[in-house]
KETOR-373064 format. One record per residue (C-alpha): x, y, z. Coordinates in steps of 0.02 Angstrom, whole numbers, plus 50000, padded with zeros to 5 digits. Layout:
% KETOR-373064
XYZ ...
END
This chain:
% KETOR-373064
535445711355439 534925694755361 535885684755233 534825690555085 535095708955128 536965706055149 537055697854978 536075711754892 536925726754974 538695720654997 539065704954896 538305710154730 539275726554714 540885717754762 540625704354629 540385717854497 542105724554539 542965708154580 542105693054500 542245676754594 543435663454530 542045651754477 540195652954443 539905637854555 540935630254694 540735612054745 541665597754830 542375582354744 540715573754778 539755587454688 539065595154847 538745613754815 539645625754930 538735641854971 539695657954980 539315658155166 538565644555273 537555650455422 536725643055578 535215638455471 536275623855408 536185615955582 534505610655648 534045608055830 534385589255834 536135591155907 536015576456027 535315564955894 536525569455754 538125573355848 538025567556028 539615566456130 541285558056092 541255539656135 539345539356128 538115534355992 538095539455850 539975542855870 539965557655750 541205566555863 542365551655890 542425533955957 543315537656122 542725549556259 544395558656270 545125555056096 546915561656079 546925570256249 547265552956320 548295544756183 548825550056009 548305540055857 549465525555811 550825532255696 551225518355574 552205520855415 551775508555275 553415500455229 554115484755151 555335481255011 556635468754953 556965454955080 556305452055254 557985457055327 558035474055241 556225477855285 556565472855466 557975485555472 556805499255406 555495494655538 556765495655677 557345512555613 555565519355609 555185512555782 556765520755847 556145537255774 554495536755867 553365526255756 552115517055865 551515502955752 552075493355598 551205493055429 551855479655312 551875481355123 552045464855029 552715462054854 551515457354714 551895438554715 551495437754901 549905447754875 549225435454748 549865419454827 551425414754729 553135409454793 554665419154737 555235404854623 553565403254533 553695408154348 552265420554380 553395429954503 554785433554378 555375451554392 554205456154536 555055448954691 555325462354823 554825476554707 553255484654780 553435476954951 554315463455048 554395445354989 553655433355119 553395415955046 553835406055204 553655406155391 555535408555406 555385424655304 554035430955421 555135426655571 556555437055498 555355451355457 554775452155638 556445448055720 556745458555875 554995466155868 553995461256024 552325455555958 551475457656126 551925476256126 551975482255944 550405482255838 550645474555665 549575480055517 549705470155355 549045475955186 548605458655121 546945452355055 546715436354955 548005426555059 547695436655219 547225421355321 548885412955277 549915428355324 548975429955488 549345411555520 551195415855495 551115429755626 550255417955748 551615404855719 553015417755739 552175423655899 552285405955967 554155405755928 554345422056026 553335415056170 551875426756133 550185418156144 548875421856009 547775431256132 549215443556162 549425448255979 548845465355921 548635470755742 547595471155584 547485461755421 546655470855278 545745454855222 544515465055115 544255455154956 542735464554889 543695480554856 544975470054760 543645465754633 543125484054629 544745493854628 546395485254662 546455468454574 547495457454690 546195443754703 546465425054684 544855415354708 543055418754655 542065429954773 541055416954867 542475405654927 543465421454963 542075426955080 542195410055167 544035413155205 543555429855283 542225422455396 543455408755446 544615422555508 543185431155600 542725414955687 544505409555730 545055426555795 543495429055900 544005413255994 545915413555987 546565430955939 545325443056018 546435458556010 546685457055821 545675467355696 545065453755578 544735465155430 545105482855374 543645487055261 544485498355138 543875514055054 545675519355023 545875509954860 544125514454803 544645532754818 546315529554734 545345522054587 544465538754564 542905538854673 542205554254757 542205556154946 540365551354957 540645535954848 542115530954957 540985530855111 539545522355022 540475508254937 541565504855090 540065503455206 539105493155077 540555480855078 540525481255268 538685476655264 539105461755152 540445455555273 539295457255423 537915447855334 539125434055280 539695431955459 537905431155522 537485418255387 538965408055450 538165407955623 539325420355709 538775431855851 538745450055793 539205456755964 540765445955963 541475447955787 540915466155760 542125472555892 543575466355783 543015475255624 544015490355570 544035502155420 545325510655310 545015527455227 545925539455113 546365557155166 546205567455007 546465585654963 544795594154996 545125597555179 543385601855245 542535588155144 543765575355209 543445580055391 541575578955358 541795562255269 542545553755421 541185560655535 539795555155416 540535537655400 540565535355589 538775541055609 538105530655465 538995514655519 538345516455697 536565517555629 536855502455515 537515491555655 536205496855783 534655498655676 534945487055528 535855472755612 535215474755790 536915474155874 536685477156061 538445481156123 538935499456093 540685493356048 539905484655898 539255501455834 540945510155828 541825513355664 543685512855704 544815517155558 546575518955493 546945532855370 548265534755236 548605550855143 548135550354960 549455542354851 548515547254693 548745565754734 550645564654739 551555571454588 553215567254508 553315585654458 554015596654597 554005582054721 554415593254869 552635599954853 552045582854911 552655586555087 551365600555098 549985589855021 550325575955146 550305588155292 548605595255242 547875577855216 548575571555381 547795586255474 546105581855396 546295563955459 546695569755635 545305582555639 544165568955574 544605557555719 545685543555646 546355529755759 547905526355654 548825535955518 550095533355380 550865548455295 551565545855120 553355549655071 553685564454957 554495553054826 553135539654811 552555545954640 554285541154579 554865525754676 554765517154844 555115529954982 556895532355038 557305531855223 557445550955225 555725552955145 554955540555269 555715550355413 555005566855350 553295558555332 553385552355511 553975569355573 552425576855490 551325566555606 552375570655757 552295589455723 550405588555705 550295578755868 551485588855975 551545606255900 549935610655808 548725609955956 547345601955852 547425585955955 547075595156117 545195596456094 543985583756025 543185585855853 543855603755836 542835608255681 541165602755754 539875616555743 540675624055588 539165627855481 539985621255323 540715605655406 539035600855480 538205604055312 539485593155222 539335579455353 537455578755325 537595579155136 538915565455126 537855554555239 536325557255128 537275553554967 538065537955042 536375531855105 535655533354929 537095523154854 536865509854989 535005509154949 535405506854764 536575492554807 535295484654923 534015485354783 535215475554672 535405461954804 536935468054898 538755472654869 539265456054793 537915456854660 538245475354627 540085471354600 539685456354488 538545467554383 539885480954370 538825494554453 540115499954582 541555499554458 540545509654333 540145523354459 541975524854506 542545525154325 541325539054284 541915549454432 543735546854382 543355551754203 542485567754256 543955572454367 545195569354226 544175580454111 544185594054244 546085592954254 546285593954066 545205609554049 545985617554204 544365617454304 545385608154436 547135614254474 548585603154526 550055614154571 551575609854467 550585599054344 549315609654250 549735626454332 551315634254405 552455622554309 554335624454290 555645616054183 556415603554300 557365587654328 556845576454471 558045582354608 557845568454736 558705551954764 557755536354714 557615520054808 558495506554707 558275487854732 559595474654697 559005462654560 559965448754648 558575448354779 557505436954671 558885424154643 559295423854829 557465421054875 557365406654750 558905398554826 558165399755001 556575391354942 557565377554857 558535374255018 556945374055121 556125361155007 557665350155020 557745349955210 555895348955258 554795333555273 553985334055102 552845319355139 552135328755289 551875344355183 550945334055051 549855326355187 549405343355258 549025350455086 547835335855061 546975339955225 546775358155172 546035352755005 544775341555093 544305354655222 544075367855085 542625357455021 541765357555192 541365371155318 542855366655430 543835382055487 545445382355386 546505393155503 547175378955615 547695369155459 548595384355387 549575386655549 550065368255556 550575367955373 551665383455391 552485376455548 552955361355442 553725372855310 552345372855181 552495388855080 551245402555045 551175397654862 550885379354900 549425383155016 548655395354892 548885383254746 548015369854848 546515381254866 546615386254682 546445367854636 544835366854738 544035383854708 544795389854544 545345407554506 544295422954478 544215429754302 543265446154280 541935445754146 541705464554126 
END
């Protein structure tokens, strides 16, 4: 029996009796889903399109044995209040089996202000930890061996300064820069697109990024110098295909900027990493990760001519989708996170954060963070899905979706190339407009019940939020201001002024700024002072759209 006969003799009579739920089924990217996908979805080019794990084009994973050798890094994104309190949370999570740290910074730190700056009023320690000084970073990492624990930091505009802090703290611990392991997000282009924590205009911001590439290639070779982030693009409302396309288009821009700065692609490319969202549509998400790996390998090998196979690999961290969490029936979020985390693992992630059930309401409590970590551990040790590589490979629908997402992403990348690249596309508002339209269409689907969110537009109950909320002491801000005042009184202010002058001069040349940042921090210059020095030279970005 062929598919057509099956549909005519068996499907059609069944539909007359029991109509299907929708007239058309499709993924979040608008990819149609057939009632049944068959082997005709997969052509004969297995070796070319899939290959083997650890081999080009890396569709099936970037390591030959994947999780059979070592599980993904389990790192819970955490940071709040002061460095001391966040340090205690990190030590708790490490004691519970977490294998890497992921640092969340407060809004003043993210946009380069000290805690006592008037712009910081009311925001100190709220959405992350406050780190205006090297001493704060030393407290944050106290008792955490930097040569053994990988540190990931979600920081962008001032990423180079925060990395300089980690390098300086490492020296205090007796850990040389070449022993440090970790990642800075350092992805400024997606800030202009989706997140908004930028400081400087795009072009000098790109210079800071290539300075980090250059410095780390020589001095901190085990550090991932950027985490090119689709996560926030997806949180802003993009589809899965747009997330892949716009993330890789930004990656192309960073690679080109590094090449224009004279860097060797087969040196800096090995330190590039990516950051993706794990959303709700399980099969599409698995396919998305596979498509992204395959497409990036082609870009690096064919477009940029990288020779080293390590330069072709797309290594990525994943976080479950914060935008899918609901304040209504928050216990449901535990199930959402588990489904999303399984998609990330089946898609071959190298690192994973699972969200807390209460994050639609407040910062996660310690209990919520522990449940989120336990979710990863149950997937790793009890589900069995980590025991074989790329377990959904060969699924007719997954291979179909992998191909379709790759095609859609390639078309977006071509559109961006035709405009002159990601920076120009962002400046013209093209990328933002595409995301806004996708978000609008999804919102319309929610409002007319074409998309169902359990507990929000279907299956609702009268309820009060039944969980404890994380509460922060408002005295944190005053205490941070006092510490900064004391630091400015005891340091050598003339030396700080001299170093700020050197930074201002170097910012007008092509001198690498990283050594100056480290020296300034070691002489107790603050994050805000360094960032204000650069503001005076480069100005601040003001969106025109």
